[in-house]
C-alpha positions in Angstrom: 0.0 0.0 0.0 1.0 3.6 -0.5 0.2 5.2 2.9 0.0 8.8 4.2 0.6 9.0 7.9 -0.5 12.3 9.4 1.2 13.2 12.6 3.7 10.4 11.9 6.7 12.2 13.4 5.0 11.9 16.9 5.2 9.2 19.4 2.5 6.7 18.4 2.5 7.8 14.7 6.3 7.3 14.5 6.2 3.8 15.8 3.3 2.9 13.4 5.1 4.5 10.4 8.2 2.4 11.2 6.2 -0.7 11.6 4.4 -0.2 8.3 7.7 0.4 6.5 9.2 -2.8 8.0 6.2 -4.7 6.6 7.0 -3.5 3.1 4.5 -0.6 2.7 5.4 2.7 1.1 5.0 5.3 3.8 4.9 9.1 3.6 4.7 11.1 6.8 2.9 14.5 6.9 3.6 16.5 10.1 3.9 20.1 11.1 6.4 19.2 13.8 4.5 21.1 16.5 4.7 18.0 18.7 6.6 15.6 16.4 10.4 15.2 15.9 12.4 15.0 12.7 14.6 12.3 14.2 11.6 9.9 14.5 11.3 9.5 10.7 13.8 9.1 7.8 14.2 12.4 5.9 13.1 10.9 2.6 9.7 9.9 4.2 8.9 13.2 5.9 7.0 16.1 4.4 6.6 19.1 6.7 3.1 20.6 6.4 -0.2 21.4 8.0 -3.6 20.0 7.5 -4.9 23.5 7.0 -3.0 23.6 3.7 -5.4 21.9 1.5 -3.5 22.6 -1.7 -0.4 20.9 -0.3 -2.6 17.9 0.7 -4.1 17.6 -2.7 -0.6 17.7 -4.3 0.7 15.0 -2.0 -2.2 12.6 -2.4 -2.1 12.9 -6.2 1.7 12.9 -6.8 2.4 10.0 -4.4 -0.8 8.1 -5.5 -1.8 7.5 -1.9 -4.3 4.7 -1.4 -4.5 4.6 2.4 -4.5 7.2 5.2 -3.6 6.8 8.9 -4.6 9.9 10.8 -2.7 10.7 14.0 -2.4 14.5 13.8 -4.2 16.1 16.6 -3.9 18.1 19.8 -4.1 15.6 22.7 -4.0 17.1 26.2 -7.3 16.7 28.2 -6.5 19.6 30.5 -5.5 22.0 27.7 -8.7 21.1 25.8 -10.7 22.4 28.7 -8.8 25.8 29.0 -8.3 26.2 25.2 -11.1 24.4 23.4 -10.8 26.6 20.3 -7.5 24.9 19.5 -9.0 21.5 19.8 -12.0 22.2 17.6 -9.7 23.7 14.9 -7.0 21.0 15.0 -9.1 17.9 15.7 -12.2 18.7 13.8 -11.8 21.4 11.1 -8.3 20.3 10.0 -9.4 16.7 10.1 -12.4 17.4 8.0 -10.0 19.0 5.5 -8.1 15.7 5.3 -11.3 13.6 5.1 -12.7 15.7 2.3 -9.5 15.3 0.3 -9.7 11.6 0.9 -13.2 11.6 -0.6 -12.4 13.7 -3.5 -9.4 11.6 -4.5 -11.4 8.3 -3.9 -8.9 7.0 -1.4 -10.6 3.8 -0.1 -9.0 3.2 3.3 -8.7 5.3 6.5 -7.6 4.5 10.0 -8.2 7.0 12.8 -6.3 7.5 16.0 -9.2 7.8 18.5 -9.2 7.6 22.3 -10.9 6.1 25.4 -11.9 9.7 26.2 -14.9 9.2 24.0 -16.5 7.1 26.8 -16.3 9.7 29.5 -17.0 8.5 33.0 -17.2 4.6 33.0 -20.5 3.0 33.8 -19.0 -0.5 33.7 -15.5 -1.9 33.7 -13.9 -3.2 31.6 -15.0 -0.8 28.9 -16.3 -2.4 25.7 -17.0 -0.7 22.4 -20.7 -0.6 23.0 -20.3 1.4 26.2 -22.3 4.7 26.2 -20.3 7.5 24.5 -20.4 10.5 26.9 -17.1 12.4 26.7 -16.6 14.9 29.5 -14.0 17.3 27.9 -13.4 18.9 24.5 -10.6 16.5 23.6 -13.0 13.5 23.9 -15.8 15.5 22.2 -13.7 16.3 19.1 -12.5 12.7 18.8 -16.1 11.4 19.0 -17.3 14.0 16.5 -14.7 12.9 14.0 -15.8 9.3 14.5 -19.3 10.4 13.6 -17.9 12.1 10.4 -16.2 8.8 9.5 -19.4 6.9 10.0 -21.3 9.3 7.7 -18.6 9.3 5.0 -18.5 5.5 5.1 -22.3 5.3 4.7 -22.5 7.9 2.0 -19.3 7.4 0.0 -18.3 3.8 0.8 -15.1 4.7 2.7 -13.6 1.8 4.6 -12.7 3.3 8.0 -11.4 2.1 11.4 -11.3 4.0 14.7 -8.9 2.7 17.3 -9.8 3.9 20.8 -6.7 3.5 22.8 -6.0 3.8 26.5 -2.6 4.8 28.1 0.2 4.4 25.5 3.6 3.9 27.1 7.0 2.3 26.6 9.9 2.5 24.1 11.5 0.3 21.5 13.4 -2.7 22.8 16.6 -1.3 21.4 16.0 2.0 23.2 16.3 3.8 19.9 12.9 5.4 20.1 10.7 6.4 23.0 8.3 8.9 24.5 9.3 12.5 24.3 6.6 15.1 24.8 7.1 18.8 25.7 5.7 19.4 28.2 5.5 15.8 29.4 2.1 14.9 31.1 2.1 11.1 31.1 2.7 9.3 34.3 5.3 6.7 33.5 7.9 9.1 32.0 7.2 11.6 34.8 7.9 8.9 37.4 11.1 7.9 35.6 12.2 11.6 35.4 12.0 11.6 39.2 14.0 8.4 39.4 16.7 10.0 37.2 16.8 13.2 39.3 15.2 15.3 36.5 12.4 16.3 38.8 12.3 16.4 42.6 9.1 14.3 43.2 6.0 12.8 41.7 2.6 14.1 42.5 -0.2 11.6 43.3 -3.5 13.4 42.5 -6.0 11.8 44.9 -5.5 9.0 47.4 -9.1 8.5 48.4 -10.5 6.8 45.4 -12.6 3.6 45.8 -9.7 1.4 44.6 -7.5 -1.0 46.6 -4.8 1.6 47.4 -6.9 4.7 47.0 -5.2 5.9 43.8 -6.5 6.0 40.2 -6.3 2.8 38.1 -5.4 3.0 34.4 -4.8 0.5 31.5 -1.3 0.8 30.0 -0.6 -0.5 26.5 2.9 -0.7 25.0 3.4 1.6 22.0 4.7 -1.2 19.8 1.5 -3.2 20.5 -0.5 -0.1 19.7 1.4 0.3 16.4 0.7 -3.3 15.5 -3.0 -2.7 16.1 -2.9 0.0 13.5 -1.2 -2.2 11.0 -3.7 -5.0 11.5 -6.6 -2.6 11.3 -5.4 -1.4 7.9 -4.5 -4.7 6.4 -7.7 -6.4 7.5 -10.2 -3.6 7.0 -13.7 -4.5 6.1 -15.0 -2.7 3.0 -17.3 0.3 3.0 -18.0 0.8 6.7 -16.7 2.2 10.0 -15.5 -0.3 12.7 -14.2 0.6 16.2 -11.8 -1.2 18.5 -10.5 -0.6 21.9 -6.7 -1.0 22.3 -5.6 -1.8 25.8 -4.0 -4.5 27.9 -7.2 -5.3 29.8 -5.3 -5.0 33.0 -5.5 -2.0 35.4 -2.6 -0.6 37.4 -2.9 2.1 40.1 -0.7 5.2 40.4 1.1 3.6 43.4 1.7 0.4 41.5 3.3 2.4 38.6 5.6 4.2 41.1 6.5 1.0 42.9 7.3 -0.8 39.6 9.5 2.2 38.4 11.3 2.0 41.8 12.0 -1.7 41.4 13.2 -1.4 37.8 15.3 1.7 38.3 16.6 0.8 41.8 15.8 4.3 42.9 13.6 5.7 45.6 11.1 8.1 44.3 9.8 11.0 46.4 6.0 11.2 46.4 3.7 14.2 47.1 0.1 13.4 47.9 -2.1 16.1 46.3 -5.8 16.6 46.0 -7.8 15.0 43.2 -8.0 16.6 39.8 -11.4 17.4 38.4 -12.6 14.9 35.9 -10.3 12.0 36.8 -12.3 8.7 36.8 -11.2 6.2 39.5 -10.8 3.3 37.0 -10.3 3.1 33.3 -9.6 -0.4 31.9 -10.3 -1.6 28.4 -11.7 -4.8 27.0 -9.7 -5.5 23.9 -11.6 -8.8 23.2 -13.1 -7.5 19.9 -9.6 -6.5 18.6 -8.2 -9.9 19.6 -11.1 -11.9 18.2 -11.6 -10.1 14.8 -8.0 -9.0 14.0 -5.9 -11.6 15.9 -4.2 -8.9 17.9 -2.0 -10.2 20.8 0.1 -7.8 22.9 3.8 -8.7 23.1 4.2 -6.5 26.2 1.2 -7.7 28.3 2.1 -6.4 31.7 3.2 -3.1 33.4 6.7 -4.4 34.2 7.6 -5.2 30.6 6.4 -1.8 29.5 8.3 0.1 32.2 11.5 -1.8 31.5 11.6 -0.5 27.9 10.7 3.0 29.0 13.5 3.0 31.6 16.1 1.8 29.1 15.1 4.7 26.8 15.0 7.4 29.4 18.3 6.6 31.1 20.0 6.5 27.7 18.9 10.0 27.0 
């Protein structure tokens, strides 16, 4: 396939682009480098550009004869989406619609979308399955869900084959420690805890210790970025024709904040200073996926099924840097 990967210089997009290339597909990455990194992608695969530039998009799709699109480009901070929703509606909806309309006009038949567990909002049941009510509680989740609705409508009207992958907490690094997680600013728990282990920050904050969980801290589902990338490849290669399908991507296992900190201490051999802070608004006590549909229909099987194996790769990456 000849694949355009938007946002492919970022964390998850970069891992997926490399995985697709390794499987023999022709990959072109389109990224404005706001959050992505040139070093994540070979120079001959990277085109620097923005989804607002529809003429540039048209040119790329035609000249490179693109037949599949994987769409990662988006703003992705829940907190920022609450304080700056305009950015999220512009980037995640309007710019994404630009891309989708180009896909329609050029009759590109396949589309895979980087969605999120934030479309579910506050869980009513655990583990979360794809038929759980969709009630996002922040603009980030709202924009992702709205684009899923666009995909469903385009599939019904124009025959587009589309897949939305709703993933949980991506983490980890490549086993050779060549690629890993590097956000600025960093907001994800595992790298923040490892920064504390490395002395790059004085402590780690635990936001809420009175949740109805075994140790009082929030529980989340962590999935290795390599397993997440493989889910995108399977979704593209086994895509049913002319409709939208959705899949959760998670380990199916929940780990609390205290468990993450303890695992990082064990792997790093460092003691991590903890500060107990009040709860943050909008943090559900438990978010755990059911990935049974993905396993059953696409044969997905995580190679890093537990927190320890995920943190080990992340530690090797962070201490190298």
